[in-house]
C-alpha positions as CSV (number, residue, x, y, z in Angstrom):
1,M,110.4,98.9,95.8
2,K,110.5,96.3,98.5
3,L,108.3,93.3,97.8
4,L,107.4,90.1,99.8
5,L,106.3,86.8,98.2
6,D,103.8,85.1,100.5
7,E,104.6,81.5,101.5
8,N,101.9,80.2,99.1
9,L,103.9,81.5,96.1
10,P,106.9,79.8,94.4
11,K,110.2,81.5,95.1
12,R,111.0,81.2,91.4
13,L,109.0,84.4,91.0
14,K,111.7,86.4,92.6
15,P,113.7,87.0,89.3
16,D,110.5,88.1,87.5
17,F,110.8,91.5,89.3
18,P,114.3,92.9,88.5
19,G,115.1,96.3,89.9
20,H,113.2,95.6,93.1
21,E,114.2,94.2,96.4
22,I,112.2,91.0,96.7
23,F,112.1,88.6,99.6
24,T,110.1,85.5,100.5
25,V,108.4,84.9,103.8
26,R,111.1,82.2,104.4
27,D,113.8,84.8,103.7
28,Q,112.4,86.9,106.5
29,N,111.9,83.9,108.9
30,W,108.1,84.8,109.0
31,N,106.8,81.3,108.1
32,G,103.4,80.6,109.7
33,I,102.6,84.2,110.7
34,K,99.0,85.0,110.2
35,N,97.9,87.6,107.7
36,G,97.0,90.5,110.1
37,E,100.3,90.1,111.9
38,L,102.2,89.7,108.6
39,L,100.7,93.0,107.3
40,K,101.8,94.8,110.4
41,L,105.3,93.4,110.0
42,L,105.4,94.5,106.4
43,I,104.6,98.0,107.3
44,D,107.0,98.0,110.3
45,T,109.9,96.8,108.1
46,N,109.1,99.2,105.2
47,F,107.8,96.8,102.6
48,D,105.8,98.3,99.8
49,V,104.0,95.3,98.4
50,L,102.8,91.8,99.4
51,L,102.2,89.3,96.6
52,T,100.0,86.4,97.6
53,F,97.8,83.6,96.2
54,D,95.4,83.9,99.1
55,K,92.1,85.0,97.5
56,N,90.4,85.4,100.9
57,L,92.9,87.9,102.2
58,Q,91.1,90.8,100.5
59,Y,87.9,90.0,102.5
60,Q,89.6,89.1,105.8
61,Q,91.6,92.3,106.4
62,N,90.7,95.9,106.9
63,F,92.9,97.8,104.5
64,L,91.9,101.1,106.0
65,K,94.0,99.9,108.9
66,Y,96.9,98.4,106.8
67,T,98.1,100.9,104.3
68,I,99.9,98.5,102.0
69,T,99.5,97.2,98.5
70,V,98.6,93.5,98.3
71,F,98.6,91.9,94.8
72,V,96.4,88.8,94.9
73,L,97.6,86.6,92.0
74,S,94.6,84.7,90.7
75,A,95.2,81.6,88.6
76,H,93.9,78.1,88.5
77,I,97.0,76.7,90.3
78,N,99.9,78.3,92.0
79,S,102.6,76.9,89.8
80,Y,105.4,79.1,88.6
81,E,104.4,78.6,85.0
82,E,100.8,79.9,85.6
83,L,101.8,82.7,88.0
84,A,104.6,84.0,85.8
85,K,102.0,84.9,83.2
86,L,100.7,87.5,85.7
87,S,104.1,89.0,86.4
88,P,103.9,91.6,83.5
89,L,100.6,92.8,84.9
90,V,102.1,93.3,88.4
91,K,105.1,95.1,86.8
92,K,102.7,97.6,85.2
93,Y,101.5,98.6,88.7
94,L,105.0,98.7,90.0
95,D,106.1,101.1,87.3
96,E,103.4,103.6,88.2
97,N,104.2,106.6,90.4
98,S,101.8,105.5,93.2
99,L,100.6,102.1,94.2
100,P,96.9,101.5,95.2
101,V,96.3,100.8,98.9
102,G,94.6,97.5,99.6
103,A,94.1,94.3,97.7
104,V,94.4,94.3,93.9
105,V,93.4,91.1,92.1
106,I,95.7,90.3,89.3
107,Q,94.4,87.9,86.7
108,L,94.4,87.2,83.0
109,N,91.3,88.2,81.2
């Protein structure tokens, strides 16, 4: 699958998802692009998933319009050490046959 790490996530997360094509916003030269436009770009360039730390994204975008999976990583801070704890939960979704459309909040219970 083709994954994009939003600019609010550490690029050190890339190796946490072996077997997938994973890019950062910086890799794509998409820095500063607003969420709605970013979601359109993701669809137009055949990305499957956006990973973000932006907890408001799920309320700001109409996911009937943007048919893509967005994993909202929910932690106290966006450090690699905290977010890496969520990687196994994301991997479970990636291993399923079909991804949910829209925002999925990923957090430790």
